[in-house]
C-alpha positions in Angstrom: 0.0 0.0 0.0 1.3 3.4 -1.0 1.6 6.0 1.8 -0.4 9.2 1.0 0.2 12.8 2.2 -2.7 12.2 4.6 -1.2 9.1 6.1 2.2 10.6 6.5 0.9 13.9 7.9 -1.3 12.0 10.4 1.6 9.9 11.6 3.9 13.0 12.0 1.2 14.9 14.0 0.5 11.8 16.2 4.2 11.3 16.9 4.9 15.0 17.7 6.6 15.2 21.1 7.5 18.9 21.3 5.9 21.8 23.3 2.2 22.4 22.8 -0.1 20.2 20.7 -0.7 19.6 17.0 -3.9 18.6 15.3 -4.6 17.8 11.7 -7.7 18.6 9.7 -8.2 17.5 6.1 -10.8 19.3 4.0 -11.4 16.9 1.2 -13.6 19.4 -0.7 -11.0 22.2 -0.8 -8.0 19.9 -1.1 -6.2 21.4 1.9 -4.7 20.2 5.2 -4.6 22.4 8.2 -2.2 21.8 11.0 -3.3 23.5 14.2 -0.6 24.5 16.6 -1.9 25.0 20.2 -0.1 26.4 23.2 -1.4 26.8 26.7 0.2 28.9 29.4 -0.8 29.9 33.0 -1.7 33.5 33.4 -0.9 33.5 37.2 -0.7 37.3 37.4 -4.2 37.6 35.9 -3.0 39.9 33.2 -5.7 41.3 30.9 -5.3 39.8 27.4 -7.1 41.0 24.3 -7.4 38.4 21.6 -7.4 39.0 17.9 -11.2 39.5 17.9 -10.9 42.2 20.5 -12.3 40.1 23.3 -10.8 40.8 26.8 -9.9 38.0 29.1 -8.3 37.6 32.5 -8.6 33.8 32.7 -5.8 32.0 34.6 -5.1 29.8 31.5 -4.4 31.2 28.1 -4.9 29.0 25.0 -3.3 30.2 21.8 -3.8 28.6 18.4 -2.4 29.3 14.9 -2.4 27.2 11.8 -0.3 26.1 8.9 -2.1 25.5 5.6 -0.9 22.9 3.1 -2.8 23.6 -0.1 -3.2 22.4 -3.7 -1.5 25.2 -5.7 -3.8 24.4 -8.6 -6.9 25.0 -6.6 -6.2 27.9 -4.2 -4.8 31.4 -4.5 -2.6 31.7 -1.4 -2.9 35.5 -1.4 -6.6 35.1 -0.6 -5.8 33.4 2.8 -2.3 34.4 3.6 -3.3 36.6 6.6 -5.2 33.7 8.2 -2.3 31.3 8.6 1.2 31.2 10.1 2.6 29.6 7.0 1.3 28.3 3.6 2.9 25.3 2.0 1.8 24.4 -1.5 1.6 20.9 -3.0 1.2 19.9 -6.7 -2.3 18.4 -7.2 -2.4 14.6 -7.3 1.4 14.5 -7.3 1.3 15.7 -3.7 4.2 16.9 -1.6 7.8 15.6 -1.2 8.4 13.6 2.0 11.4 15.8 2.7 9.2 18.9 2.8 7.0 17.3 5.5 10.1 16.0 7.4 11.6 19.5 7.2 8.3 20.9 8.6 8.3 18.5 11.5 12.0 19.1 12.2 11.2 22.9 12.4 8.0 22.8 14.4 9.5 22.0 17.8 11.6 25.1 17.5 8.6 27.2 16.4 6.6 25.9 19.3 9.3 26.1 22.0 10.1 29.7 21.0 6.4 30.4 20.9 5.8 29.1 24.4 8.8 31.1 25.7 7.4 34.3 24.0 4.0 33.6 25.3 5.3 33.3 28.9 7.3 36.6 28.4 4.1 38.2 27.1 2.2 37.1 30.2 4.9 38.0 32.7 6.8 41.0 31.4 5.2 44.4 31.1 7.5 45.4 28.3 6.2 42.7 26.0 2.8 43.9 24.7 2.0 41.5 21.8 2.4 37.8 21.1 2.3 35.7 18.0 4.1 32.7 16.7 7.0 33.4 14.4 7.7 31.5 11.2 11.0 32.0 9.5 10.8 30.8 5.8 14.6 30.6 5.5 15.0 28.4 8.6 12.2 26.2 7.3 13.9 25.9 3.9 17.1 25.0 5.6 15.3 22.2 7.5 13.9 20.9 4.2 17.3 21.0 2.5 18.8 19.1 5.5 16.5 16.2 4.6 18.4 15.6 1.4 17.8 16.1 -2.3 14.2 15.6 -3.6 13.6 13.1 -6.3 10.4 12.4 -8.2 10.0 9.1 -6.2 10.0 11.0 -2.9 6.5 12.6 -3.4 3.6 11.5 -1.3 0.5 11.5 -3.4 -2.7 13.3 -2.5 -5.2 10.8 -1.1 -7.9 9.4 -3.3 -11.2 9.2 -1.4 
């Protein structure tokens, strides 16, 4: 049985052992995968936090989420959704995505999440830090992908057929 993008992504998400939590959502109709990155931190000082929607909260636990979109470059204009995601990763229709790209992503995510948790704690505990968001560095991601080795045509994980 040939492993698909869905199979491989699901395994990588399930095996993730870094800070925070990852979840995978596959939208069959739109031909996209969303990886949700979740961080939780204690707001022991009861700092007032305003979320992106403008809602004020003083809860003792802060949950933060952001997403990475893996999309079919033949079906979606990334400019239309770029503001809604931490990162956008294209794949090529039925051909799918190279395993090295997914491996590079999951090699980079622990760094993104660890730095994010540290930044979230600084946001909650230091008066000088007034905003928080996860940081995505395309160059670091590309270096992680390159470190996985050269990509050959046989390395692609096909889009699932369901």
